[in-house]
C-alpha positions as CSV (number, residue, x, y, z in Angstrom):
1,M,23.0,18.0,-21.4
2,T,22.7,16.9,-17.8
3,S,21.7,13.3,-16.9
4,S,18.2,14.4,-15.6
5,T,17.4,15.7,-18.9
6,N,18.6,12.9,-21.2
7,K,15.8,11.2,-23.0
8,G,14.8,7.9,-21.4
9,E,16.3,8.5,-18.0
10,T,14.1,9.1,-14.9
11,E,14.7,11.3,-11.9
12,A,14.2,9.9,-8.4
13,V,10.9,11.7,-7.1
14,S,10.4,11.9,-3.4
15,I,7.1,10.3,-2.4
16,K,5.0,12.4,0.0
17,Q,2.3,11.0,2.4
18,A,-0.2,13.8,1.1
19,D,0.3,12.8,-2.5
20,V,-0.4,9.0,-1.7
21,E,-3.5,10.0,0.3
22,R,-4.9,12.4,-2.4
23,A,-4.4,9.7,-5.1
24,L,-6.0,6.7,-3.1
25,E,-9.0,9.0,-2.4
26,S,-9.4,10.2,-5.9
27,H,-9.4,6.6,-7.1
28,R,-12.5,5.3,-5.2
29,F,-10.9,4.7,-1.7
30,E,-12.7,6.1,1.3
31,R,-10.8,7.1,4.4
32,T,-12.1,5.2,7.4
33,N,-9.7,5.7,10.1
34,Q,-6.2,7.0,10.9
35,T,-3.4,6.3,13.4
36,D,0.1,7.4,13.9
37,R,1.2,4.6,11.7
38,A,-1.4,4.0,9.0
39,V,-4.4,5.3,7.3
40,E,-7.1,2.8,6.9
41,Y,-9.0,2.9,3.5
42,R,-12.1,0.9,2.1
43,S,-12.8,0.4,-1.6
44,R,-16.0,2.1,-2.6
45,S,-16.4,-0.9,-5.2
46,N,-15.9,-4.1,-3.3
47,R,-15.7,-2.9,0.4
48,Q,-12.3,-4.4,0.9
49,Y,-9.9,-2.6,3.3
50,L,-6.2,-1.6,2.8
51,Y,-3.8,0.1,5.0
52,F,-1.3,2.9,3.8
53,R,1.6,2.5,6.3
54,T,2.8,6.1,6.8
55,N,5.9,5.1,8.7
56,I,7.4,2.8,6.3
57,G,9.2,3.5,2.9
58,L,8.4,7.3,2.3
59,A,10.3,9.0,0.5
60,D,11.4,6.1,-1.6
61,Y,8.4,4.1,-2.0
62,F,5.1,3.5,-0.2
63,R,3.5,0.5,1.5
64,L,0.0,-0.8,1.4
65,V,-1.0,-3.6,3.2
66,I,-4.1,-5.8,1.9
67,H,-6.1,-8.4,3.6
68,P,-4.2,-11.8,3.9
69,S,-6.9,-13.8,2.1
70,L,-6.6,-11.7,-1.1
71,D,-4.7,-13.2,-4.0
72,V,-1.9,-10.7,-4.9
73,T,-1.1,-12.1,-8.3
74,K,-2.7,-9.6,-10.4
75,L,-1.4,-6.8,-8.3
76,L,2.1,-8.0,-8.5
77,A,1.8,-7.9,-12.4
78,I,1.6,-4.1,-12.2
79,R,5.0,-2.4,-12.9
80,G,6.1,-0.9,-9.6
81,V,4.2,-3.2,-7.3
82,L,6.4,-5.5,-5.3
83,E,6.1,-7.8,-2.4
84,S,7.9,-6.8,0.7
85,P,11.5,-8.1,0.6
86,R,11.5,-8.7,4.4
87,S,8.4,-10.7,5.0
88,N,5.3,-11.8,3.2
89,L,3.1,-10.6,6.3
90,Q,2.7,-7.3,8.1
91,H,1.6,-7.1,11.6
92,G,0.1,-4.2,13.5
93,D,-2.7,-3.6,16.2
94,H,-3.9,-0.6,13.9
95,M,-5.0,-2.9,11.2
96,R,-8.3,-3.6,12.9
97,E,-10.3,-4.9,9.9
98,F,-7.9,-7.6,9.5
99,P,-7.8,-11.1,11.2
100,K,-5.4,-11.8,14.0
101,R,-2.7,-14.3,14.6
102,L,-0.1,-15.0,17.0
103,N,3.3,-13.3,15.8
104,K,6.1,-12.9,18.3
105,G,4.4,-12.1,21.4
106,K,1.8,-13.7,23.7
107,K,-1.2,-12.0,22.3
108,A,-2.7,-12.3,18.8
109,V,-2.2,-9.2,16.4
110,H,-3.9,-8.2,13.2
111,F,-1.9,-9.0,10.0
112,G,-2.1,-8.6,6.3
113,K,0.1,-8.8,3.0
114,P,2.4,-5.9,2.5
115,L,3.1,-4.4,-1.1
116,N,5.7,-1.9,-1.8
117,I,4.8,0.6,-4.5
118,D,7.5,2.7,-6.2
119,A,5.5,5.6,-7.4
120,V,2.2,7.5,-6.9
121,S,1.5,7.3,-10.5
122,T,1.1,3.5,-10.0
123,I,-2.2,4.0,-8.0
124,P,-4.7,4.2,-10.9
125,A,-3.5,0.7,-12.2
126,F,-3.4,-0.7,-8.6
127,A,-6.9,0.7,-7.8
128,A,-8.5,-0.7,-11.0
129,I,-7.2,-4.3,-10.1
130,F,-8.0,-3.9,-6.4
131,H,-11.5,-2.8,-6.7
132,T,-12.2,-6.1,-8.6
133,L,-10.7,-8.6,-6.0
């Protein structure tokens, strides 16, 4: 018996951008904008925005960035949702619906809270909580 077929073991699954986008859109997120680094989504329930960072993590995990004022406690309670180990803030001009602050440069830039998610199958639980924030 190979290790990939032993009961209780899991195989690493490569996460694809299209799979993440399809899952978000099928769980009440509306695509509102896209750049070369991120896809902007808005919750159809609470109108809050999040950004799917397409240039970070794939194929091992994917990153969603949420508004910095949102409490991440309930989201972090979901198995497979983790805070970014590098920083508790993500900066980028493409996150146009988020506030700005001075980071390393001379001009203020948009920022949010980054969350790393280890599987597309986590999106239904993530969405259920995010839509109530």
